[in-house]
C-alpha positions, 0 to 999 in steps of 0.5 A: 798232321805234324805238330812242332812244339819247339816253336810253340813254347815260350822262351826258355829261362837260361838259369832255369835251362842251366839247373835242368841241364845240370840235374840231366848230367848227374842223372846221366852220371848216376845211370852209369853208376847204377848198372844194368844191361842198358845202362850206357844207352839210358845215359847217353840219352840223358846226356843227349837231352841235357845237350839239346835243352842247352842249344833251345836255351842258348847256353850251349857253349857253357855245357857243351864240353863237359857233355860231350866228354861224358858222351866219349866216355859212354862211347868208350866204356859202351858195348863195343867200346873198350868197356871194363864190366 
């Protein structure tokens, strides 16, 4: 049986979602700074999570440019990109 939890969620408070998105962006930035072999994958996952939450809360227009720039940076710096590591 497949469950669709997104439909079961109560309406997302935009202010609370905005705070959570901001925190996720900071976590993603910190993951890039911390290093490790999988730092780019972890950062990408965190930024993607932030974007999904922003979309679900209807606040993506506010955060999308910031998150997309970070995702582009991960692509450029990560494995196969123009990495300086």
